[in-house]
C-alpha positions as CSV (number, residue, x, y, z in Angstrom):
1,M,169.1,95.2,58.7
2,H,169.1,95.1,62.5
3,Q,168.3,98.8,62.6
4,I,165.3,98.3,60.4
5,R,164.0,95.3,62.2
6,N,164.6,96.9,65.6
7,E,163.5,100.4,64.8
8,G,164.3,102.8,67.6
9,K,166.0,100.1,69.6
10,I,169.5,100.3,68.0
11,A,171.3,103.6,67.3
12,L,174.3,103.2,65.0
13,H,176.6,106.2,64.8
14,I,179.4,106.1,62.2
15,D,181.7,109.1,62.7
16,I,184.0,108.7,59.8
17,K,184.2,111.3,57.1
18,E,184.7,110.2,53.5
19,N,188.1,111.9,53.2
20,E,189.2,110.6,56.6
21,Y,189.1,106.9,55.7
22,V,192.2,106.1,53.6
23,H,193.2,102.8,55.0
24,E,191.7,99.3,54.9
25,I,190.3,97.0,57.5
26,L,190.1,93.3,57.6
27,P,186.9,92.2,55.8
28,V,183.9,91.4,58.0
29,S,185.6,92.6,61.2
30,L,183.1,95.5,61.7
31,Q,180.1,93.2,61.0
32,L,181.4,90.7,63.7
33,L,181.8,93.5,66.3
34,V,178.4,95.1,65.6
35,E,176.7,91.7,65.7
36,N,178.4,90.9,69.0
37,A,177.1,94.1,70.5
38,I,173.6,93.2,69.4
39,K,173.9,89.6,70.5
40,H,175.1,90.4,74.1
41,N,173.0,93.4,74.9
42,M,169.3,94.2,75.5
43,A,167.8,97.0,73.3
44,T,164.5,98.7,73.8
45,V,163.0,101.9,72.6
46,D,163.3,103.4,76.1
47,K,166.9,102.1,76.5
48,P,168.4,101.8,73.0
49,L,171.7,100.0,72.3
50,I,174.1,102.7,71.1
51,I,176.9,101.7,68.9
52,H,179.6,104.2,67.8
53,I,182.2,103.5,65.1
54,Y,185.0,106.0,64.6
55,L,188.7,106.3,63.9
56,E,191.4,106.9,66.6
57,N,195.1,106.8,66.2
58,G,195.4,104.1,63.5
59,Y,192.5,102.1,64.8
60,I,188.9,101.7,63.9
61,V,186.9,101.7,67.1
62,V,183.6,100.0,67.8
63,N,182.1,101.1,71.1
64,N,178.7,100.3,72.6
65,N,176.9,100.8,75.9
66,I,176.4,97.7,78.0
67,Q,172.8,96.8,78.8
68,K,172.8,93.3,80.3
69,M,170.0,91.0,79.4
70,A,167.9,89.3,82.1
71,T,169.4,85.9,80.9
72,Q,172.9,86.2,79.7
73,I,174.2,84.3,76.7
74,A,177.3,82.4,77.6
75,S,180.2,83.8,75.7
76,T,183.2,81.7,74.6
77,K,184.8,84.9,73.1
78,I,185.8,82.7,70.2
79,G,184.7,85.4,67.7
80,L,187.0,88.0,69.3
81,K,189.8,85.4,69.6
82,N,189.5,84.5,65.9
83,L,189.4,88.2,64.9
84,N,192.5,88.9,66.9
85,E,194.4,86.1,65.3
86,R,193.4,87.2,61.8
87,I,194.4,90.8,62.6
88,R,197.7,89.7,64.1
89,L,198.5,87.6,61.0
90,V,197.8,90.6,58.7
91,T,199.0,93.6,60.6
92,G,201.4,92.2,63.3
93,K,199.3,94.0,65.9
94,E,196.4,92.9,68.1
95,I,193.0,94.2,68.8
96,I,192.5,96.2,72.0
97,I,189.5,95.3,74.2
98,S,188.3,97.6,76.9
99,K,185.3,97.0,79.2
100,S,183.7,98.9,82.0
101,E,180.3,98.7,83.7
102,E,179.0,101.2,81.1
103,Y,180.7,100.3,77.8
104,F,182.5,97.7,75.7
105,M,185.0,98.9,73.2
106,V,187.2,97.1,70.6
107,K,189.9,98.8,68.7
108,V,191.0,97.1,65.4
109,P,194.2,98.2,63.8
110,L,193.9,99.7,60.4
111,I,195.8,98.0,57.5
112,I,198.4,100.5,56.3
């Protein structure tokens, strides 16, 4: 829906082939991560928000470019904390968060 409403401002790339995806993920985890990327970043036609979703070594990865807004929304990181707790209860593993000046990445363990 966000892609339709913000035509040309958000580029969502899902690089997972049909036969590649044989494991499960925690319900709604991808939605939360994509919505976080949209909530915390500016997106314009000239500078679109680019979100990549792909598999890597037993994780599903959501990676987006960082484009700070003029007025930043204060983040409590409660969404990521809650996701991590749910993941830990189900898989015994934790999410991996990586951030630089250019990107923000979250790796969520697949349920095997």
